[in-house]
DOSE-127605 format. One record per residue (C-alpha): residue number from 0; x, y, z. Coordinates in Angstrom, 2 decimals. Example, Ala and Ser with C-alpha at 12.3 -4.5 7.8 and 13.67 -1.06 7.14 Angstrom:
BEGIN
+-----+---------+---------+---------+
: seq :      px :      py :      pz :
+-----+---------+---------+---------+
:   0 :   12.30 :   -4.50 :    7.80 :
:   1 :   13.67 :   -1.06 :    7.14 :
+-----+---------+---------+---------+
***
This chain:
BEGIN
+-----+---------+---------+---------+
: seq :      px :      py :      pz :
+-----+---------+---------+---------+
:   0 :   -0.02 :   -0.01 :   -0.01 :
:   1 :    1.22 :    3.57 :   -0.65 :
:   2 :    1.13 :    5.74 :    2.34 :
:   3 :    0.31 :    9.30 :    1.43 :
:   4 :    1.51 :   10.54 :    4.73 :
:   5 :    5.03 :    9.48 :    3.77 :
:   6 :    5.02 :   12.47 :    1.41 :
:   7 :    5.63 :   15.59 :    3.39 :
:   8 :    3.36 :   18.40 :    2.42 :
:   9 :    5.27 :   21.64 :    2.00 :
:  10 :    5.39 :   24.83 :   -0.12 :
:  11 :    9.24 :   25.19 :    0.08 :
:  12 :   11.92 :   22.75 :   -0.77 :
:  13 :   13.33 :   21.28 :    2.35 :
:  14 :   16.88 :   21.33 :    0.93 :
:  15 :   17.11 :   24.51 :   -1.22 :
:  16 :   14.44 :   26.64 :    0.45 :
:  17 :   12.94 :   27.43 :   -3.01 :
:  18 :    9.17 :   27.72 :   -3.36 :
:  19 :    7.39 :   24.57 :   -4.60 :
:  20 :    4.09 :   25.34 :   -6.38 :
:  21 :    1.94 :   23.05 :   -4.29 :
:  22 :   -0.40 :   25.84 :   -3.11 :
:  23 :   -3.46 :   23.68 :   -2.35 :
:  24 :   -4.17 :   22.87 :    1.23 :
:  25 :   -4.32 :   19.19 :    2.19 :
:  26 :   -8.00 :   19.78 :    3.13 :
:  27 :   -8.71 :   21.21 :   -0.32 :
:  28 :   -6.93 :   18.30 :   -1.92 :
:  29 :   -8.96 :   15.80 :    0.10 :
:  30 :  -12.18 :   17.56 :   -1.01 :
:  31 :  -11.19 :   17.35 :   -4.67 :
:  32 :  -10.13 :   13.68 :   -4.45 :
:  33 :  -13.47 :   12.85 :   -2.72 :
:  34 :  -15.37 :   14.57 :   -5.56 :
:  35 :  -13.62 :   12.24 :   -7.96 :
:  36 :  -15.01 :    9.16 :   -6.26 :
:  37 :  -11.83 :    6.99 :   -6.87 :
:  38 :  -11.96 :    3.28 :   -6.34 :
:  39 :   -9.07 :    0.75 :   -6.15 :
:  40 :   -7.95 :   -0.48 :   -9.45 :
:  41 :   -8.75 :    2.70 :  -11.36 :
:  42 :   -6.56 :    4.44 :  -13.85 :
:  43 :   -6.24 :    8.06 :  -13.01 :
:  44 :   -4.66 :   10.92 :  -14.97 :
:  45 :   -3.44 :   13.85 :  -12.83 :
:  46 :   -2.90 :   17.26 :  -14.33 :
:  47 :   -0.34 :   19.21 :  -12.35 :
:  48 :    2.28 :   17.24 :  -10.41 :
:  49 :    3.57 :   19.88 :   -8.04 :
:  50 :    5.46 :   18.29 :   -5.14 :
:  51 :    4.19 :   14.90 :   -5.83 :
:  52 :    1.94 :   14.91 :   -2.76 :
:  53 :   -1.24 :   14.67 :   -4.69 :
:  54 :   -0.05 :   11.74 :   -6.75 :
:  55 :    0.77 :    9.91 :   -3.56 :
:  56 :   -2.75 :   10.54 :   -2.35 :
:  57 :   -4.22 :    9.23 :   -5.64 :
:  58 :   -1.89 :    6.22 :   -5.54 :
:  59 :   -3.29 :    5.42 :   -2.08 :
:  60 :   -6.81 :    5.56 :   -3.41 :
:  61 :   -6.24 :    3.34 :   -6.45 :
:  62 :   -3.96 :    0.89 :   -4.63 :
:  63 :   -1.35 :   -1.30 :   -6.34 :
:  64 :   -3.98 :   -2.75 :   -8.66 :
:  65 :   -4.57 :    0.74 :  -10.07 :
:  66 :   -2.33 :    3.23 :  -11.86 :
:  67 :   -1.70 :    6.98 :  -11.66 :
:  68 :   -0.22 :    9.03 :  -14.54 :
:  69 :    0.77 :   12.57 :  -13.53 :
:  70 :    1.96 :   15.37 :  -15.96 :
:  71 :    3.48 :   18.75 :  -15.37 :
:  72 :    5.07 :   21.49 :  -17.47 :
:  73 :    7.91 :   22.07 :  -14.96 :
:  74 :   10.68 :   19.57 :  -15.67 :
:  75 :   12.37 :   20.12 :  -12.35 :
:  76 :    9.17 :   19.24 :  -10.48 :
:  77 :    8.64 :   16.19 :  -12.72 :
:  78 :   12.28 :   14.89 :  -11.95 :
:  79 :   11.86 :   15.61 :   -8.25 :
:  80 :    8.39 :   13.91 :   -7.90 :
:  81 :    9.53 :   10.88 :   -9.98 :
:  82 :   12.55 :   10.37 :   -7.73 :
:  83 :   10.28 :   10.55 :   -4.63 :
:  84 :    7.99 :    7.89 :   -6.00 :
:  85 :   10.78 :    5.64 :   -7.15 :
:  86 :   12.39 :    5.92 :   -3.69 :
:  87 :    9.05 :    4.95 :   -2.18 :
:  88 :    8.72 :    2.00 :   -4.52 :
:  89 :    5.52 :    3.31 :   -6.08 :
:  90 :    5.66 :    1.31 :   -9.35 :
:  91 :    1.99 :    2.20 :  -10.13 :
:  92 :    2.80 :    5.90 :  -10.46 :
:  93 :    4.43 :    7.44 :  -13.45 :
:  94 :    5.36 :   11.09 :  -13.83 :
:  95 :    5.83 :   12.85 :  -17.25 :
:  96 :    6.90 :   16.24 :  -18.47 :
:  97 :    4.09 :   17.43 :  -20.73 :
:  98 :    1.54 :   20.19 :  -21.40 :
:  99 :   -1.56 :   19.32 :  -19.31 :
: 100 :   -4.02 :   20.32 :  -21.99 :
: 101 :   -2.83 :   17.26 :  -24.09 :
: 102 :   -3.06 :   14.79 :  -21.24 :
: 103 :   -1.11 :   11.64 :  -21.73 :
: 104 :   -2.36 :    9.45 :  -24.53 :
: 105 :   -0.13 :    6.48 :  -23.99 :
: 106 :   -1.87 :    5.75 :  -20.63 :
: 107 :   -5.46 :    6.13 :  -21.88 :
: 108 :   -8.30 :    5.37 :  -21.39 :
: 109 :   -8.62 :    6.80 :  -17.79 :
: 110 :  -11.40 :    6.16 :  -15.39 :
: 111 :  -10.77 :    9.43 :  -13.60 :
: 112 :   -9.03 :   12.79 :  -14.52 :
: 113 :   -8.30 :   15.32 :  -11.85 :
: 114 :   -6.67 :   18.77 :  -12.54 :
: 115 :   -4.83 :   21.05 :  -10.15 :
: 116 :   -4.44 :   23.83 :  -12.76 :
: 117 :   -7.16 :   25.73 :  -14.66 :
: 118 :   -7.67 :   25.31 :  -18.36 :
: 119 :   -9.62 :   27.85 :  -20.37 :
: 120 :  -11.84 :   25.04 :  -21.63 :
: 121 :  -12.41 :   21.43 :  -20.70 :
: 122 :   -9.68 :   20.15 :  -23.08 :
: 123 :  -10.78 :   17.90 :  -25.92 :
: 124 :   -7.68 :   15.65 :  -25.40 :
: 125 :   -9.04 :   14.85 :  -21.90 :
: 126 :  -12.33 :   13.87 :  -23.37 :
: 127 :  -10.72 :   11.60 :  -25.96 :
: 128 :   -8.57 :    9.97 :  -23.41 :
: 129 :  -11.64 :    9.17 :  -21.18 :
: 130 :  -13.31 :    5.80 :  -20.83 :
: 131 :  -17.09 :    5.63 :  -20.93 :
: 132 :  -18.44 :    7.05 :  -17.77 :
: 133 :  -15.16 :    8.68 :  -16.71 :
: 134 :  -15.43 :   11.40 :  -14.01 :
: 135 :  -13.43 :   14.66 :  -14.52 :
: 136 :  -12.72 :   16.99 :  -11.60 :
: 137 :  -10.92 :   20.15 :  -12.38 :
: 138 :  -11.09 :   23.91 :  -12.16 :
: 139 :  -12.17 :   25.45 :  -15.46 :
: 140 :  -12.73 :   29.04 :  -16.62 :
: 141 :  -16.54 :   29.65 :  -16.54 :
: 142 :  -16.69 :   33.06 :  -17.98 :
: 143 :  -14.66 :   35.00 :  -20.71 :
: 144 :  -12.65 :   37.02 :  -18.22 :
: 145 :   -9.57 :   36.53 :  -16.19 :
: 146 :   -9.88 :   34.64 :  -12.88 :
: 147 :  -13.49 :   33.56 :  -13.40 :
: 148 :  -12.93 :   29.96 :  -12.33 :
: 149 :  -14.91 :   27.10 :  -10.71 :
: 150 :  -14.23 :   23.53 :   -9.87 :
: 151 :  -16.36 :   21.40 :  -12.30 :
: 152 :  -17.27 :   17.79 :  -11.81 :
: 153 :  -18.70 :   15.94 :  -14.79 :
: 154 :  -19.03 :   12.59 :  -16.41 :
: 155 :  -17.98 :   11.77 :  -20.00 :
: 156 :  -20.54 :    9.89 :  -22.09 :
: 157 :  -20.29 :    9.47 :  -25.82 :
: 158 :  -17.54 :   12.01 :  -26.11 :
: 159 :  -19.44 :   14.75 :  -24.20 :
: 160 :  -19.45 :   16.07 :  -20.59 :
: 161 :  -22.77 :   15.46 :  -18.74 :
: 162 :  -24.18 :   15.60 :  -15.32 :
: 163 :  -21.92 :   18.53 :  -14.40 :
: 164 :  -21.88 :   20.35 :  -11.09 :
: 165 :  -19.86 :   23.28 :   -9.73 :
: 166 :  -18.28 :   24.44 :   -6.58 :
: 167 :  -16.11 :   27.41 :   -5.83 :
: 168 :  -12.40 :   26.92 :   -6.48 :
: 169 :   -9.60 :   28.43 :   -8.46 :
: 170 :   -6.10 :   27.21 :   -9.25 :
: 171 :   -3.23 :   28.65 :  -11.26 :
: 172 :   -3.96 :   29.02 :  -15.00 :
: 173 :   -2.76 :   26.17 :  -17.19 :
: 174 :    0.16 :   27.14 :  -19.38 :
: 175 :    2.55 :   25.28 :  -21.75 :
: 176 :    5.62 :   26.70 :  -19.82 :
: 177 :    6.31 :   27.01 :  -15.98 :
: 178 :    4.92 :   30.25 :  -14.41 :
: 179 :    7.33 :   32.72 :  -12.82 :
: 180 :    5.18 :   35.90 :  -12.54 :
: 181 :    2.20 :   35.54 :  -10.23 :
: 182 :    1.46 :   39.32 :   -9.99 :
: 183 :   -1.46 :   39.26 :  -12.37 :
: 184 :   -3.55 :   36.87 :  -14.48 :
: 185 :   -1.58 :   35.15 :  -17.24 :
: 186 :   -4.31 :   35.65 :  -19.90 :
: 187 :   -7.27 :   37.78 :  -20.88 :
: 188 :   -5.95 :   40.98 :  -19.40 :
: 189 :   -6.90 :   44.03 :  -21.66 :
: 190 :   -5.35 :   46.89 :  -19.69 :
: 191 :   -2.68 :   47.40 :  -17.15 :
: 192 :   -2.02 :   50.86 :  -15.72 :
: 193 :   -0.11 :   52.30 :  -12.71 :
: 194 :   -2.29 :   53.96 :   -9.97 :
: 195 :   -1.46 :   57.18 :   -8.28 :
: 196 :   -0.22 :   55.09 :   -5.33 :
: 197 :    2.23 :   53.26 :   -7.62 :
: 198 :    0.26 :   50.07 :   -7.54 :
: 199 :   -0.54 :   47.99 :  -10.66 :
: 200 :   -4.15 :   47.90 :  -11.70 :
: 201 :   -5.67 :   45.79 :  -14.56 :
: 202 :   -8.92 :   44.93 :  -16.23 :
: 203 :  -10.21 :   42.00 :  -18.09 :
: 204 :  -13.31 :   42.56 :  -20.32 :
: 205 :  -15.51 :   39.72 :  -21.64 :
: 206 :  -15.39 :   39.45 :  -25.42 :
: 207 :  -12.55 :   41.99 :  -25.58 :
: 208 :  -14.97 :   44.44 :  -27.24 :
: 209 :  -13.71 :   47.64 :  -25.65 :
: 210 :  -10.97 :   49.74 :  -27.31 :
: 211 :   -7.69 :   49.84 :  -25.52 :
: 212 :   -7.92 :   53.49 :  -24.61 :
: 213 :  -11.39 :   53.05 :  -23.09 :
: 214 :  -10.16 :   49.94 :  -21.13 :
: 215 :   -7.28 :   52.11 :  -19.76 :
: 216 :   -9.64 :   54.82 :  -18.75 :
: 217 :  -11.99 :   52.42 :  -16.98 :
: 218 :   -9.17 :   50.84 :  -15.11 :
: 219 :   -7.83 :   54.18 :  -13.92 :
: 220 :  -11.36 :   55.37 :  -12.85 :
: 221 :  -12.06 :   52.17 :  -10.88 :
: 222 :   -8.65 :   52.33 :   -9.24 :
: 223 :   -9.33 :   55.95 :   -8.14 :
: 224 :  -12.91 :   55.46 :   -7.01 :
: 225 :  -13.76 :   55.57 :   -3.33 :
: 226 :  -14.99 :   52.17 :   -2.14 :
: 227 :  -18.48 :   51.63 :   -0.70 :
: 228 :  -17.66 :   49.43 :    2.27 :
: 229 :  -19.73 :   46.51 :    3.75 :
: 230 :  -21.81 :   46.36 :    0.54 :
: 231 :  -21.87 :   42.52 :    0.73 :
: 232 :  -20.63 :   40.02 :    3.35 :
: 233 :  -17.17 :   39.07 :    2.34 :
: 234 :  -17.92 :   35.53 :    3.27 :
: 235 :  -20.48 :   35.43 :    0.58 :
: 236 :  -18.39 :   37.06 :   -2.11 :
: 237 :  -17.70 :   33.95 :   -4.23 :
: 238 :  -21.44 :   33.00 :   -4.19 :
: 239 :  -22.77 :   36.40 :   -4.98 :
: 240 :  -20.26 :   37.13 :   -7.84 :
: 241 :  -20.84 :   33.68 :   -9.44 :
: 242 :  -24.67 :   34.44 :   -9.33 :
: 243 :  -24.00 :   37.97 :  -10.74 :
: 244 :  -21.88 :   36.53 :  -13.70 :
: 245 :  -24.48 :   33.80 :  -14.25 :
: 246 :  -27.58 :   36.05 :  -14.37 :
: 247 :  -26.16 :   39.22 :  -15.90 :
: 248 :  -28.31 :   40.26 :  -18.84 :
: 249 :  -27.34 :   43.75 :  -20.05 :
: 250 :  -23.79 :   44.74 :  -19.51 :
: 251 :  -20.31 :   43.21 :  -20.30 :
: 252 :  -18.72 :   41.20 :  -17.40 :
: 253 :  -15.28 :   42.23 :  -16.14 :
: 254 :  -12.70 :   41.17 :  -13.65 :
: 255 :  -10.28 :   43.69 :  -12.38 :
: 256 :   -7.75 :   44.89 :   -9.87 :
: 257 :   -7.79 :   48.31 :   -8.38 :
: 258 :   -4.22 :   47.93 :   -7.27 :
: 259 :   -5.31 :   47.18 :   -3.73 :
: 260 :   -8.16 :   44.70 :   -4.32 :
: 261 :   -9.54 :   42.38 :   -7.00 :
: 262 :  -13.10 :   41.41 :   -7.91 :
: 263 :  -15.81 :   40.89 :  -10.54 :
: 264 :  -18.22 :   43.29 :  -12.05 :
: 265 :  -19.59 :   44.60 :  -15.29 :
: 266 :  -19.54 :   47.67 :  -17.59 :
: 267 :  -22.50 :   49.27 :  -19.40 :
: 268 :  -22.38 :   51.99 :  -22.09 :
: 269 :  -21.67 :   54.74 :  -19.55 :
: 270 :  -20.69 :   53.12 :  -16.20 :
: 271 :  -18.78 :   50.34 :  -14.52 :
: 272 :  -18.97 :   48.57 :  -11.20 :
: 273 :  -16.73 :   46.12 :   -9.36 :
: 274 :  -17.45 :   43.96 :   -6.36 :
: 275 :  -14.13 :   43.49 :   -4.45 :
: 276 :  -13.19 :   40.40 :   -2.38 :
: 277 :  -13.54 :   42.46 :    0.92 :
: 278 :  -17.26 :   43.03 :    0.12 :
: 279 :  -16.80 :   46.68 :   -0.90 :
: 280 :  -17.78 :   48.11 :   -4.27 :
: 281 :  -16.17 :   50.66 :   -6.54 :
: 282 :  -17.94 :   52.24 :   -9.41 :
: 283 :  -17.38 :   54.91 :  -12.06 :
: 284 :  -19.56 :   56.79 :  -14.61 :
: 285 :  -23.32 :   57.10 :  -14.47 :
: 286 :  -25.44 :   55.28 :  -11.92 :
: 287 :  -26.90 :   52.71 :  -14.26 :
: 288 :  -24.35 :   49.88 :  -13.41 :
: 289 :  -24.92 :   50.43 :   -9.71 :
: 290 :  -28.73 :   50.24 :  -10.13 :
: 291 :  -28.31 :   47.06 :  -12.11 :
: 292 :  -26.11 :   45.62 :   -9.35 :
: 293 :  -28.57 :   46.39 :   -6.66 :
: 294 :  -31.23 :   44.61 :   -8.62 :
: 295 :  -28.99 :   41.48 :   -8.90 :
: 296 :  -28.25 :   41.61 :   -5.12 :
: 297 :  -31.99 :   41.85 :   -4.34 :
: 298 :  -32.81 :   38.89 :   -6.56 :
: 299 :  -29.94 :   36.90 :   -5.09 :
: 300 :  -31.08 :   37.54 :   -1.53 :
: 301 :  -34.66 :   36.75 :   -2.38 :
: 302 :  -33.56 :   33.50 :   -3.87 :
: 303 :  -31.93 :   32.57 :   -0.69 :
: 304 :  -28.38 :   33.54 :   -1.60 :
: 305 :  -27.73 :   30.56 :   -3.94 :
: 306 :  -24.11 :   29.39 :   -4.46 :
: 307 :  -22.34 :   27.38 :   -7.10 :
: 308 :  -24.16 :   24.25 :   -6.16 :
: 309 :  -27.45 :   25.88 :   -7.23 :
: 310 :  -26.14 :   26.68 :  -10.74 :
: 311 :  -26.72 :   24.68 :  -13.90 :
: 312 :  -23.51 :   23.99 :  -15.64 :
: 313 :  -23.91 :   24.38 :  -19.35 :
: 314 :  -21.27 :   23.37 :  -21.97 :
: 315 :  -20.61 :   24.89 :  -25.36 :
: 316 :  -18.53 :   23.08 :  -27.82 :
: 317 :  -15.30 :   24.82 :  -28.93 :
: 318 :  -12.44 :   23.85 :  -31.29 :
: 319 :  -10.25 :   22.78 :  -28.39 :
: 320 :  -12.83 :   21.44 :  -25.95 :
: 321 :  -15.88 :   22.35 :  -24.02 :
: 322 :  -16.62 :   25.87 :  -22.46 :
: 323 :  -18.62 :   25.65 :  -19.24 :
: 324 :  -20.77 :   28.42 :  -17.97 :
: 325 :  -22.96 :   28.75 :  -14.80 :
: 326 :  -26.64 :   29.60 :  -15.13 :
: 327 :  -29.17 :   30.29 :  -12.46 :
+-----+---------+---------+---------+
***
């Protein structure tokens, strides 16, 4: 049997002191693995090797009669994790250096696929490498803006994702190369400006339909706006913003950073609004966006403050996979 506890969970290398990108807590890892409903003897594809800790957890679940294939874009992490598993005698675990969006065809078909990084779609390669009834658990982008992620659980039947559910969760964006700059989203940023305080502010606009000069102006105005504090309970921020993005009719969704806080919101023809993680709101322009936001908050409260688990997950076919979205 593989003992997952034999793999120390850390975020820095014990020998060099360098940061190891295993940022998920053990409790969060346990929740994700539980969602995948893994049985002994299964073949599991893991996207994002990290320290090797999660592969050890998965190896314990499948037992020696099962098999775990783990891939990562960082060769140093792959080498290090492979050495740990070899030293532990885990012959039913293999680690490969590869772009996670392509999976690992040589080990297919898989009974379970679990991702620790966030692709912009549910990759078609994962679908093709799934057995009938495969369960996939992974964070995926659920709106056409930066940082709009949710953990999606679905089954694969006849080459399509079905029976999908969502829960809050966000991991580092999936890239073909190791990430070195964590200061802003890696994709979908339409404007980056310096605030008067010297902070870096940015905005991501759904559909990228706003000219660059207008995006820059909105970013500066939101960064300079006075926050309206205690607009919503910070503990409910994830639930409310998911509902907002899932029910927004008029307006264009945005995610943005004011330089001191990040959040989600939307822009209309003459105004913009942003709900920050601390529960405050910043807005600019006319009052239309704020009026729309108040209506969304009222509807959310009247509906009992629904969260991700109340959303319907809809998939749209794309050239490279399936795009999920949350609908209420």
